[in-house]
Each structure stands twice: as C-alpha cells, then as structure tokens.
C-alpha positions in Angstrom: -47.9 11.3 6.6 -46.7 13.0 3.2 -47.2 16.4 4.6 -45.8 14.8 7.6 -42.6 13.8 5.0 -42.6 16.8 4.1 -42.4 19.6 7.0 -39.5 17.4 8.0 -37.8 17.1 4.8 -38.2 21.3 4.6 -40.5 20.9 1.7 -44.2 21.6 2.9 -44.6 25.1 1.6 -45.1 24.0 -1.8 -46.3 21.3 -3.3 -43.8 18.6 -4.5 -42.6 19.5 -8.3 -42.0 16.7 -10.2 -38.4 16.3 -9.7 -39.0 16.0 -5.9 -41.2 13.0 -6.6 -39.0 11.6 -9.5 -36.3 11.6 -6.4 -38.5 10.3 -3.7 -39.7 7.7 -6.1 -35.9 6.7 -7.0 -34.4 6.4 -3.6 -33.3 3.4 -2.1 -34.5 1.7 1.6 -32.0 1.4 4.3 -31.9 -2.6 3.7 -31.4 -1.6 -0.2 -28.5 0.5 0.1 -26.8 -2.4 2.7 -27.7 -5.1 0.6 -26.0 -2.9 -2.4 -22.7 -2.1 -0.9 -22.2 -5.5 0.2 -22.7 -6.5 -3.2 -20.3 -3.9 -5.0 -17.7 -4.1 -1.9 -17.9 -8.0 -2.6 -17.3 -7.6 -6.5 -14.6 -5.1 -5.7 -12.9 -8.0 -3.8 -13.3 -10.6 -6.0 -12.3 -8.6 -8.3 -8.5 -7.6 -6.2 -8.3 -11.3 -5.3 -8.9 -12.3 -9.3 -6.8 -9.7 -10.5 -3.8 -11.2 -7.9 -4.4 -14.5 -9.5 -4.1 -13.6 -12.0 -0.5 -12.1 -11.8 1.4 -15.5 -11.8 0.3 -16.3 -15.5 3.1 -15.8 -18.1 3.3 -12.5 -20.0 -0.4 -11.1 -19.5 -0.3 -12.0 -15.9 0.9 -8.7 -14.7 -1.4 -6.6 -17.2 -4.2 -8.6 -15.5 -3.4 -8.3 -12.2 -3.6 -4.2 -13.1 -6.8 -3.7 -14.4 -8.8 -6.4 -12.3 -7.2 -4.8 -9.1 -7.4 -1.3 -10.5 -11.5 -2.7 -11.0 -11.6 -3.7 -7.6 -10.9 -0.5 -6.1 -13.0 1.1 -8.2 -16.1 -1.0 -7.4 -14.7 -0.8 -3.6 -14.8 3.4 -3.6 -18.8 2.9 -5.6 -20.0 0.5 -3.4 -19.6 3.6 -0.4 -22.1 5.3 -2.2 -24.6 3.2 -2.1 -24.7 4.0 1.5 -24.1 7.5 1.7 -25.6 8.4 -2.2 -23.8 9.7 -4.9 -23.3 13.4 -4.7 -22.5 12.7 -0.7 -19.9 10.7 -1.6 -18.1 13.2 -4.3 -18.5 15.8 -2.1 -16.9 14.6 1.0 -14.1 13.0 -1.3 -13.3 16.8 -2.5 -13.5 18.2 0.9 -9.9 19.6 1.8 -9.0 16.8 4.2 -9.1 14.0 1.8 -8.8 16.5 -1.4 -4.7 15.3 -2.2 -5.8 11.5 -1.4 -8.4 11.6 -3.9 -6.7 13.0 -6.8 -3.8 10.7 -6.0 -5.8 8.2 -5.8 -7.8 8.8 -8.8 -4.6 9.3 -10.8 -3.1 6.2 -9.5 -6.2 4.4 -11.2 -6.2 6.3 -14.6 -2.6 5.8 -14.8 -2.6 2.2 -13.7 -4.7 1.5 -16.7 -3.3 3.6 -19.3 0.2 1.9 -18.4 -1.5 -1.7 -18.8 -3.5 -1.2 -21.9 -2.0 2.3 -24.0 2.1 1.7 -22.9 1.7 -1.7 -22.2 4.7 -1.2 -19.8 4.1 -4.3 -17.1 6.1 -2.5 -14.2 4.7 0.5 -14.8 1.7 -0.7 -14.3 2.9 -2.7 -10.8 4.3 0.3 -9.7 0.8 2.3 -10.4 -0.7 -0.7 -8.6 1.6 -0.4 -5.4 1.0 3.6 -5.6 -2.8 2.9 -5.6 -2.9 0.8 -2.8 -0.8 3.5 -0.7 -3.1 6.2 -1.8 -6.6 3.8 -1.4 -5.4 3.4 2.9 -4.4 7.0 3.5 -7.8 7.7 1.5 -9.6 5.6 3.7 -8.0 6.0 7.0 -9.4 10.0 6.4 -13.1 9.1 7.8 -11.6 8.1 10.5 -10.8 10.4 13.2 -7.0 10.6 14.3 -6.1 7.5 12.1 -3.8 9.6 10.0 -1.6 11.3 12.9 -1.7 7.8 14.3 0.1 6.4 11.1 2.0 9.6 10.9 3.4 9.1 14.6 4.1 5.5 13.9 6.4 6.1 10.6 8.0 8.8 12.2 8.9 6.6 15.4 10.0 3.7 12.9 12.5 5.6 10.9 13.9 7.6 14.1 
C-alpha cells in the first residue's frame, strides 16, 4: 500500500526522506480537516458576534468591538487553511485575481488593531472595521465564479 501511495504522489523513484515522513505523519485526515474548519469558523463567528455585543459598552465598547471583530475575521480566514492547507491557501490568496483584495483586507485588519491599541481612535477603528467588512466580502466572493461581475453589474444598475 505504501508503494502505491509513493507512485501516486510521484515519489516512487526514491525512498521517502525524513521530511516526507514528517509531512505524511502530520497531515490531517479529511474528517479532522472539516472538524477543524468548523471549529475555527465557529470561533470566528462567535468573536464577531461577541464584538457586536460589546459595542454597546460605554467608552471601551467600540475598541472591544474592533478587536473582537478583527479576531473573528482572522479566525474565519484561518479556518479555510484546514481545508486547503496553509501553503495552498497563501498561494490562492496572492493570485493576481485576489491580490488587491487580499492586500486591502490584511491592511484593514492591521489598521483596525493599530487604531484600537496604539492610536486609541475609536472612530477610526470603526471606519477600518467597515472597510474590513467590504474588503473581506470582496475577497470572499472572488472564490465564486462571476460573482464579482454580478456585484459590479448590480452596483452600476443601482447607481444609474
């Protein structure tokens, strides 16, 4: 059976190296990947909902919202790494069709946290959360064929 695995993976010419053995030993089964995806995505949603609830706390609420909303988005993005694997996820994030959306999304994540912790500007944190939402939505629909074209068409019809 191991010989068949090596042939199908293209490693039949040589004996498995130490690195190949480590990769094989640490790879997750499909069921474990799905469970990890669901758990990480649920944590992301929970953080976003918790952030929305904390929004109404006087004085610190907006900062708490920005932090938890950002952590929720990071967890949601991280959840897809369980399905694809980290390297494939990073390669797909930085493909030419998603490059701008990825950069804007990551920049908004960082600027939200900077405005909440270092600059202590609640209004700016809220602005970056809104931009983060739109950047995340634009990034997410890039995985659906022709979804961006449909959104562009819908917006142009609404504006005209």
